C-alpha positions in Angstrom: 14.4 -19.5 17.9 14.6 -16.0 19.3 14.3 -12.9 17.5 17.8 -11.2 16.5 17.5 -7.8 18.4 18.6 -5.7 15.2 20.8 -2.8 15.2 19.8 0.8 13.6 22.1 0.3 10.9 20.9 -3.2 10.0 17.2 -2.3 10.1 18.7 0.9 7.5 20.4 -2.1 5.7 17.1 -3.7 5.7 15.1 -1.1 4.8 17.3 -0.4 1.4 17.0 -3.6 0.2 12.9 -3.5 0.8 12.9 -0.4 -1.0 14.9 -1.7 -4.2 12.3 -5.0 -4.2 9.3 -2.6 -3.8 10.7 -0.3 -6.6 12.6 -2.2 -9.0 12.2 -6.2 -8.0 9.7 -8.5 -6.9 8.6 -7.9 -3.2 8.5 -10.7 -0.4 5.0 -11.9 0.1 3.5 -14.0 2.6 2.7 -17.1 0.4 -1.1 -16.3 0.2 -2.5 -17.1 -3.3 -3.1 -14.0 -5.6 -7.2 -13.7 -5.6 -7.2 -13.6 -9.1 -5.6 -16.3 -10.4 -8.4 -18.4 -10.0 -10.8 -16.2 -11.8 -11.3 -16.1 -15.8 -10.0 -13.4 -17.8 -13.1 -11.1 -18.5 -13.5 -9.6 -22.4 -12.3 -6.6 -22.6 -12.5 -3.9 -25.4 -9.4 -1.6 -25.6 -10.4 1.5 -24.3 -11.7 -0.7 -21.4 -8.4 -3.0 -20.7 -6.7 0.4 -20.8 -8.4 2.2 -18.1 -8.3 -1.0 -15.9 -4.7 -1.2 -16.1 -4.5 2.8 -15.4 -6.8 1.9 -11.9 -4.5 -0.9 -11.3 -1.4 1.3 -12.0 -2.8 4.0 -9.2 -3.5 0.8 -6.7 0.3 -0.1 -7.3 1.9 2.6 -6.5 -0.8 3.2 -3.5 1.1 0.2 -2.1 4.6 1.6 -2.9 3.6 4.3 -0.6 2.3 2.2 2.1 5.2 -0.1 2.0 7.2 2.8 1.7 4.8 4.3 4.8 5.3 1.5 6.9 9.2 1.0 6.7 9.4 4.6 7.6 7.5 4.3 10.7 9.1 0.5 11.6 12.5 2.6 11.8 11.7 5.1 13.8 9.0 3.4 16.1 9.8 3.7 20.1 7.9 0.5 21.3 9.0 -3.0 19.9 5.3 -3.9 19.5 4.1 -1.4 17.8 7.6 -2.1 15.2 6.5 -5.4 15.2 2.9 -4.3 13.9 4.5 -2.2 11.2 6.1 -4.8 9.9 3.7 -7.5 10.0 1.6 -5.2 7.9 3.8 -4.3 5.4 4.4 -8.2 4.4 0.7 -8.3 3.6 1.2 -4.9 2.0 3.6 -7.1 -0.2 1.0 -9.4 -1.2 -0.9 -6.4 -2.5 1.8 -5.1 -4.5 2.5 -8.4 -5.8 -1.2 -8.9 -7.1 -1.5 -5.5 -8.4 1.8 -6.2 -10.6 0.5 -9.3 -11.3 -2.7 -7.7 -13.1 -1.0 -4.9 -14.7 1.2 -7.7 -16.5 -2.0 -9.5 -17.6 -3.3 -6.3 -19.0 -0.3 -5.8 -20.9 0.2 -2.6 -19.3 3.5 -0.9 -17.2 4.1 0.5 -13.2 4.1 3.7 -12.6 7.0 6.1 -13.9 6.6 8.4 -10.6 6.9 5.4 -7.8 10.4 6.6 -6.9 9.4 10.3 -6.1 5.9 8.3 -4.3 8.2 6.3 -2.3 10.5 8.7 -0.9 7.9 11.1 0.3 5.6 8.5 1.8 9.2 7.0 3.5 9.6 10.6 5.0 6.2 10.9 6.5 6.1 7.6 7.7 9.9 8.4 9.6 8.2 12.1 10.9 4.9 10.3 12.0 7.3 7.8 14.0 9.3 10.5 15.3 6.6 12.5 16.7 4.9 9.2 18.5 3.6 6.4 18.4 0.3 6.9 19.1 0.1 9.4 16.3 1.8 7.3 13.8 -0.8 4.1 14.3 -3.1 7.1 13.6 -1.7 7.8 10.6 -1.8 4.3 9.6 -5.8 4.1 10.2 -6.4 7.3 8.3 -4.2 6.0 5.7 -6.0 2.7 5.7 -9.5 4.4 5.7 -8.7 6.4 2.4 -7.4 3.7 0.7 -10.4 1.9 1.3 -12.5 5.0 -0.1 -10.3 4.7 -3.3 -10.8 1.3 -3.6 -14.5 1.7 -3.4 -14.3 3.6 -6.3 -12.4 1.9 -8.4 -14.5 -1.3 -7.5 -17.5 0.9 -9.0 -15.9 1.7 -12.2 -14.9 -1.4 -13.2 -16.5 -3.8 -16.2 -19.4 -6.0 -14.9 -17.6 -9.1 -16.5 -14.2 -8.1 -15.1 -14.2 -10.9 -11.8 -10.5 -11.2 -11.7 -9.5 -7.6 -11.1 -12.6 -7.6 -8.6 -11.4 -10.2 -6.7 -7.8 -8.7 -5.8 -9.4 -5.2 -4.9 -12.1 -6.8 -2.5 -9.3 -9.0 -1.0 -7.5 -5.8 -0.8 -10.0 -3.5 0.9 -10.7 -6.6 3.2 -7.2 -6.3 4.6 -6.9 -2.4 4.7 -9.8 -2.4 7.0 -8.4 -4.7 9.2 -5.2 -3.0 9.1 -6.7 0.4 10.0 -8.9 -1.7 13.3 -5.5 -2.9 14.2 -3.9 0.3 14.4 -7.0 2.2 16.2 -6.9 -1.1 19.0 -3.2 -0.4 19.1 -3.7 3.2 20.3 -3.8 5.0 17.3 -5.3 8.8 17.9 -7.6 10.2 15.5 -6.1 13.3 13.4 -6.9 16.5 13.5 -9.1 17.6 10.5 -6.2 19.8 8.7 -4.1 16.6 8.3 -6.7 14.7 7.2 -7.6 17.1 4.4 -4.0 17.7 3.4 -3.9 13.7 3.2 -7.0 13.7 1.0 -5.3 16.4 -1.1 -2.1 14.7 -1.7 -3.8 11.5 -2.6 -5.9 13.2 -5.4 -2.4 14.2 -6.7 -1.4 10.9 -6.8 -4.1 9.2 -8.3 -4.2 11.8 -10.7 -0.6 11.8 -12.1 -0.2 8.3 -11.7 -3.5 7.6 -14.1 -1.3 8.9 -16.6 2.4 8.4 -15.5 
């Protein structure tokens, strides 16, 4: 079956549906198994459990931002292959979103109250990157994924040694994010200027600190 050539209006409506699924519903996943599903639940005290849940809340919001970023970029990408690459990556990020949500529920915690704010900002950034040009849009993806991997490394270091369930999720997420960065570079992504990379790091710090509590 041939892929339908969607109009801009079609893509806008599809994007709105995806936004609702991301923020208040269940994301459409690829069917991959949750990496933590087969792992036993760790014996965590209340303090450890709360800290782990807050780390997963940060990761969940990070995936909300990733969805918005990819959706914004897919909406404004000029080349069909770039748009398809963004949409494919977004589907894999949906897996991450679902896994993080599952883990939050297992830890008796909630998603961030700030998700709509971070979604809106990330969507706008993604759309702007796509308008500037595909090579910069792909470069923005690559840099974003590198910074996400750095955050995941920090969170992996903070997990309790016996928390194999959370660790399995974060390790698979890290592997996928590195692959997304590689695909973006191989697709023609340009290295971002240092001031932009620095601004991205500052924004990321603001997100992580606010979502940890809210």
